[in-house]
C-alpha positions in Angstrom: 82.4 79.4 94.4 83.6 81.2 91.3 85.6 84.3 91.7 83.2 86.1 89.4 80.4 85.5 91.9 82.3 87.5 94.5 83.5 90.6 92.8 80.4 92.6 92.8 79.9 95.1 95.6 82.2 96.0 98.5 81.4 93.2 100.9 85.0 91.8 101.1 88.1 91.8 103.2 90.4 93.9 101.1 90.6 96.8 103.6 91.6 94.3 106.3 94.1 92.6 104.1 95.7 95.9 103.1 96.0 97.3 106.6 97.6 94.0 107.7 100.0 94.3 104.8 100.8 98.0 105.8 101.5 96.9 109.3 103.6 94.0 107.9 105.8 96.6 106.2 106.1 98.5 109.4 107.0 95.4 111.5 109.6 94.4 109.0 111.2 97.9 109.1 111.6 97.8 112.9 114.7 95.6 112.5 116.8 97.6 110.0 115.6 101.0 111.4 116.8 100.1 115.0 119.8 98.0 114.1 121.0 99.2 110.7 121.1 98.3 107.0 120.6 94.6 105.9 119.0 93.3 109.1 115.7 91.5 108.5 113.2 90.1 111.0 114.0 86.5 112.3 110.9 84.8 110.7 112.0 86.2 107.3 115.3 84.5 107.6 113.5 81.1 107.5 112.0 81.8 104.1 114.5 84.1 102.6 112.0 87.0 102.3 111.1 89.8 104.7 107.5 90.4 105.8 107.9 93.8 104.1 108.6 92.2 100.7 105.6 89.9 101.0 103.4 92.8 102.1 104.4 94.9 99.1 103.6 92.0 96.7 100.2 91.8 98.4 99.6 95.4 97.7 100.5 95.0 94.0 98.3 91.9 93.5 95.4 93.7 95.2 96.0 96.8 93.2 96.2 95.0 89.9 93.0 93.1 90.6 91.0 96.1 91.7 92.2 98.7 89.3 91.9 96.4 86.3 88.3 95.8 87.4 87.9 99.6 87.8 89.2 100.3 84.3 87.1 97.6 82.6 83.9 98.7 84.4 84.5 102.4 83.6 86.0 101.9 80.1 87.0 105.5 80.3 90.7 106.4 80.4 90.3 109.9 81.7 87.9 108.8 84.5 90.3 106.0 85.4 93.4 108.3 85.6 91.4 110.8 87.6 90.3 108.2 90.1 93.8 106.8 90.5 95.2 110.3 91.0 92.7 111.1 93.7 93.6 107.9 95.5 97.4 108.7 95.5 98.2 112.4 95.3 96.1 114.3 97.8 97.2 112.2 100.8 100.8 112.1 99.4 100.8 116.0 99.2 99.6 116.3 102.8 102.1 113.7 104.1 105.0 115.5 102.3 103.9 118.9 103.8 103.9 117.3 107.3 107.2 115.5 106.6 109.0 118.6 105.3 107.6 121.5 107.3 107.1 119.8 110.7 109.1 116.6 111.0 112.0 117.5 108.7 112.4 121.0 110.2 112.3 119.7 113.8 114.9 116.9 113.2 117.2 118.7 110.9 120.6 119.7 112.2 120.8 122.7 109.9 119.2 126.1 110.5 115.6 126.7 109.3 116.7 129.1 106.7 119.4 126.7 105.4 116.8 123.9 105.4 114.2 125.6 103.4 116.6 127.3 100.9 118.5 124.1 100.2 117.6 122.8 96.7 117.5 119.3 98.1 114.4 120.2 100.2 112.4 121.3 97.1 113.8 118.4 95.1 112.6 116.0 97.8 109.1 117.4 97.9 108.7 117.5 94.1 110.1 114.1 93.3 108.2 112.3 96.0 105.0 114.1 95.0 105.2 113.3 91.3 106.6 109.7 91.8 107.6 109.5 88.1 111.1 110.8 87.6 112.8 108.9 90.4 112.6 109.7 94.2 114.6 111.7 96.7 115.1 110.0 100.1 117.1 112.6 102.0 116.4 116.0 103.6 119.2 118.3 104.7 120.5 117.2 108.1 117.5 114.9 108.9 118.1 111.5 110.6 121.8 111.6 109.9 122.7 109.9 113.2 120.1 107.1 113.0 121.2 103.5 112.4 119.4 103.7 109.0 121.0 107.0 108.4 119.6 109.9 106.3 116.6 108.1 104.8 113.4 110.0 105.5 110.8 107.8 103.9 112.1 104.6 102.4 108.7 103.1 101.8 108.0 105.4 98.9 110.2 103.3 96.6 107.3 101.1 95.6 104.9 103.9 94.9 106.7 105.0 91.8 106.3 101.5 90.3 102.6 101.4 91.2 102.0 104.8 89.5 103.9 103.7 86.4 101.8 100.5 86.2 98.6 102.6 86.5 99.8 104.7 83.6 100.8 101.7 81.5 97.4 100.1 82.0 95.6 103.4 81.1 97.9 104.0 78.0 97.3 100.5 76.7 93.6 100.9 77.0 93.7 104.3 75.3 95.9 103.2 72.4 93.8 100.1 71.7 90.9 102.4 71.0 92.6 103.5 67.9 94.3 100.3 66.7 91.7 97.6 67.2 88.0 97.0 66.9 88.4 94.1 69.4 89.7 96.5 72.1 88.3 94.6 75.1 89.5 91.2 73.9 93.0 92.4 73.0 93.3 94.3 76.3 92.5 91.1 78.2 95.0 89.1 76.2 97.7 91.7 76.8 97.2 91.8 80.5 97.4 88.0 80.8 100.4 87.8 78.4 102.1 90.6 80.4 101.7 88.6 83.6 103.2 85.5 82.0 106.0 87.5 80.4 107.0 89.3 83.6 106.6 86.1 85.6 109.2 84.5 83.3 111.5 87.5 83.8 111.1 87.3 87.5 112.1 83.7 87.5 115.0 84.3 85.1 116.2 87.1 87.5 115.8 84.8 90.5 118.0 82.1 88.9 120.5 84.5 87.4 119.5 83.8 83.8 118.6 87.5 83.5 119.6 90.2 85.9 117.2 93.1 86.4 118.5 96.4 87.7 115.2 97.1 89.6 112.2 95.5 91.3 109.9 96.3 88.4 109.7 92.9 86.8 108.5 91.2 90.0 106.1 94.0 90.9 104.7 94.2 87.4 104.2 90.4 87.6 102.3 90.7 90.8 100.2 93.6 89.5 99.4 91.9 86.2 98.7 88.6 88.0 96.1 90.4 90.0 94.7 91.9 86.8 94.7 88.5 85.1 92.7 87.0 88.0 90.1 89.6 87.4 90.0 89.0 83.7 89.8 85.2 84.2 87.4 85.4 87.1 84.7 83.3 85.4 87.1 80.4 85.2 88.6 80.6 88.8 87.1 78.6 91.6 87.8 79.7 95.2 88.2 76.5 97.1 89.1 76.1 100.7 90.8 72.7 100.0 93.0 74.2 97.3 93.9 77.2 99.6 94.9 74.8 102.4 96.9 72.6 99.9 98.8 75.7 98.7 99.6 76.7 102.2 100.9 73.2 102.9 102.9 73.3 99.7 104.4 76.7 100.7 105.5 75.2 104.1 107.1 72.2 102.3 108.8 74.4 99.8 110.3 76.6 102.6 111.8 73.4 104.1 113.4 72.5 100.8 115.1 75.7 99.8 114.6 79.5 99.4 114.4 79.2 95.6 111.7 76.5 95.7 109.7 78.6 98.2 110.0 81.6 95.9 108.6 79.8 92.9 105.7 78.3 94.8 105.1 81.7 96.5 104.9 83.6 93.2 102.5 81.1 91.7 100.2 80.9 94.8 100.1 84.3 96.3 97.3 85.8 94.1 95.0 82.9 94.7 95.5 82.8 98.4 95.1 86.6 98.6 91.8 86.5 96.7 90.5 83.5 98.7 91.2 85.4 102.0 89.7 88.6 100.6 86.4 87.0 99.6 85.6 83.8 101.4 86.0 84.3 105.1 82.9 86.2 106.4 81.3 87.1 109.7 82.7 89.4 112.2 85.9 90.3 110.2 83.7 92.0 107.6 82.9 94.7 110.2 86.3 96.2 109.7 85.1 97.7 106.4 83.0 100.1 108.5 86.1 101.7 109.9 87.7 102.9 106.6 90.7 102.1 104.5 93.7 103.2 106.6 96.2 101.1 104.7 97.6 103.9 102.4 98.0 106.4 105.2 99.7 103.7 107.3 102.0 102.9 104.5 103.2 106.4 103.7 103.5 107.6 107.3 105.1 104.6 109.0 108.7 105.0 107.9 109.2 108.7 108.9 107.3 108.0 112.2 109.7 105.1 112.9 112.7 107.2 112.0 111.5 110.0 114.3 111.1 107.6 117.2 114.6 106.2 116.7 115.9 109.7 116.7 114.1 110.7 119.9 114.8 107.4 121.7 118.4 106.4 120.8 119.0 102.7 121.3 115.3 101.8 121.2 114.7 98.1 120.7 112.3 96.4 118.3 109.3 95.8 120.6 109.0 99.3 122.1 109.5 100.6 118.5 106.7 98.5 117.2 104.3 99.6 120.0 105.1 103.3 119.6 105.2 103.3 115.8 101.9 101.4 115.7 100.1 104.0 117.8 101.4 107.1 116.1 101.1 105.6 112.6 97.6 104.4 113.0 96.6 107.8 114.4 98.0 109.6 111.4 96.5 107.0 109.0 93.0 107.6 110.5 93.4 111.3 110.2 94.6 111.0 106.6 91.6 108.8 105.6 88.9 110.8 107.3 90.3 114.3 106.5 92.0 113.8 103.2 91.5 110.5 101.4 87.8 109.9 101.8 86.8 113.5 100.9 89.1 113.3 97.8 87.6 110.0 96.7 84.1 111.5 96.7 85.2 113.5 93.6 86.2 110.4 91.6 83.0 110.3 89.6 83.3 113.9 88.4 84.1 112.9 84.9 81.3 110.3 84.8 78.8 112.9 86.0 80.1 115.4 83.5 79.8 113.0 80.6 76.2 112.1 81.6 75.3 115.8 81.7 76.8 116.4 78.3 74.9 113.5 76.8 71.6 115.1 77.9 72.4 118.4 76.2 
């Protein structure tokens, strides 16, 4: 089956894949948050990568695939930016209000007046909300005694890269409107070329040919690889045999070395993700009826876990995983039904406005 035959409609497993990825990040964080910096989960030691790192890559491949499709279907820069903003910022705003005004205040060792008048508090809220000009990870006196001390929401580090990639994609599309009559073709070429370029940078960084000061090259590669799969969807066959062969190759690569595994992993992740997202059917498709809880789970899990560690000193991994799963999923469900889903109903505002204007 061609990938192009699968992309229409919403009958897929993306919601399920993303919530699994969100919980993968949470599971991965259980070890460093209970034991301290630098500790990763035992299975991750076998492949040289944590579950959290793999989960973040899954998010970026998925995002690149879906938002590239969204932009090419809308072909409207303003509508695209509006839709992306609605997906990210309303839930982020509410999460930061909860984090600062409830969780931060409760766990802070400084007085309420000192907490709210400290410039760090405002800086934390503003930087984490905008996600552009860096992030702030600490609030005055919050989680200072935890094994992973002072960090309120470490998961937000990847959000700034995702927002930047949204803006880059929109900016390229917008500029091409003025510089080329073959806008669509040139955009497609640039996305695929970008994936190849950032893929080479990722490999160069891995093998110390080039040293990056951030995670951007790898995340950009994953994002643009997802976008490239959408662009090349007419030429991609989703095959069960190939998916199994890639899984076997990954297992073999892991047995050889971490570096070999990393190369095979980078080249196969997007294909395996899209195969799992579209081909398996049946009862698992019922998850779509529940909603997309992955974003809420991702942005709430870290502060929830830090709060649990603070309330239950010495907690071990398994109790942490159980408690954090319950509280995080509850907050994610509330976030989706009360904030995210209502906000997303506004995403076609610009499309409706343009249709009305065209009738005048």
